N, C-alpha and C positions, 0 to 999 in steps of 0.2 A: 156733848150735845146729843140728844136723843129725840128723834121724831118718829112718828108712826108711819111705817111703810108696810106694804103687803109682802109677806115672806113667802117664797116659792120653794119648790123642791130644790132648785139650784141654790137658794139661800141656805137651806139646811145642809146641803152638801158642803158648801164653803165653811159654814159654822162647824160642822162635825169634823171636817178635815183639819181645820185650824185648831180645834180643841185637842185633837190627837197630836198634831205636829208642834204645837206651841207657837210657832211663827213660820210663815212661808210667803214666798212671792207667788204671783199668779202662775208663772211658768212652773214652779214646783208643784202647785196644785194640779196643773194640767198633767204633769208626769205621774202623780199619785193616782189620779182618776184613770189614766190609761193603764196603769199596772194593777188596778184593783176593781173598783165599782163600775168602771167603764164597760165591763162585760155584761152588766145587767141594767145599767142606766146610762143612756146616751145623753151627752151634754156637749153643746157646741163650745169649742175652745174659746171663742170670743166672750162667752158668758163668764168664763173663769177669770177673765181680765176685767170685765165691767162690774160684775156682781160684788167683788170685795170693796171696790170704791163706793158703790151704792150703800153697802152695809156699813162701811166706815162713816159715811155721811149721816147715817141714822143712829150712830152710837153703838152698833153691834160689834164693831171691830175697831182696833187702834191701827193707825197707819204710821209707818216709819219710812222715810225716803232716804236712800243713800245720798251722801253728800257729793261724791264724785262719780266718775265713770258713767255707767249707764243710768244712774239715778233710779235704780229699781225700787219698787214699792214693796215693803214687807208688812204683812198684816198679822195681827194676833187677836184672838177673841176677847171681848170684854165681859164683865159680869152680866151686862144686859144681854149680850149674845149667848152666854151660857144659860141664862134663865130661859130665853126663847127656845134654845135647843132642847133643854130638859122638858119644857112644856110640850113641845112637838113630839119628843120621844115617848112621853107618857100617854099621848092620845092615840088610841088604837085606830087603825084604818080599815075601812071596808071596801076600799077601792080595788078594782080589778087591774090586772096586768095590762099594760098597753103593749101590744105586740105588733111589730113592724117587720115582717119576715118576707123578703123578696120571693123566696121559694113558694110560700103559701099564696102569695099574691098571684104568681104565675099559675099555680095550680087552680086557684079560684077562677081565673079567666080562661082555663081550658088547655094549658100546656100539657104535654105528654107526661103523665105521672112517672113512668119508668125512667124516662130521660132525666127528669128532675131528680128523682131519687138516686140515680147513679152518681150524680154530682153532689147531692146533699149528704149521703151516708158518710163518705170519707171526711167531709168538713166537720160533721158532728162527732165522728169518732176521734178526730184530732183534738177538738175542743174538750171532749170528755177526758181523754188521756192527759191533757194539760191540767185540767182541774184536779184529777186524781193524783197526778205527780206533785202538784202544788200542795195539796192536803197532806201527802206523805212527807214532803220536805219540811212542812211547818210543824208537824208533830203535835205534841200535847201543849206546847206553849202558845198556841194561837188563841187570841181572844174569842170568847164564845160567839159573839155576833158575826165575826168574820168566818169562823168555822161553820156556823149554821148557814150563812149565805153561800159559802162554797159547797156545802152538802146539797143545798137547794139547786145550785147550778149543775151539780153532778146528776141529780135526779132528773132535771129537765133534759140534759143532754142524753141520758140513757133513754128517755122517752122519745126524743127526736130520732135517735139511732133506730129504735124499735119501729117507729112510725114509717120512716123513709125506707128501712130495709124491707118492710112488708110491701110497700109500693114497688120496690125494685124487683120483687119476685115475679 
């Protein structure tokens, strides 16, 4: 069964993760998001439970339900889902980053820059170190898209460290 539904960024996250995993439960999707793209794309956990069901109803995913126990739902991408994912990946985007930064929000409304900076610098230094460590651990065997995303994160964190360190002076 395939019906036309509006596909959202959450839809493509679910499709992309399931294409990579082969099959996963919503809980497993939540774990993968937290360990990977959650650093640059926020998604509510509830969406990772509702979106696969919605996509399955439209034919983008197959659903298998466990017979006993917790009766977890397992999902895998269909040919229709793969086609939609490929089409989305091939379409360039000109959209800007959506930034929701509490430090910048407080700065905007007049919080003391130095006080904010003293709290922000170590946070961004830790995040930068984590990204750099992850990149070093993964070495050359990392898929290009993941490596490039990680390098982008490193660049952003370096800039945040530079920006907040300047304000801390």
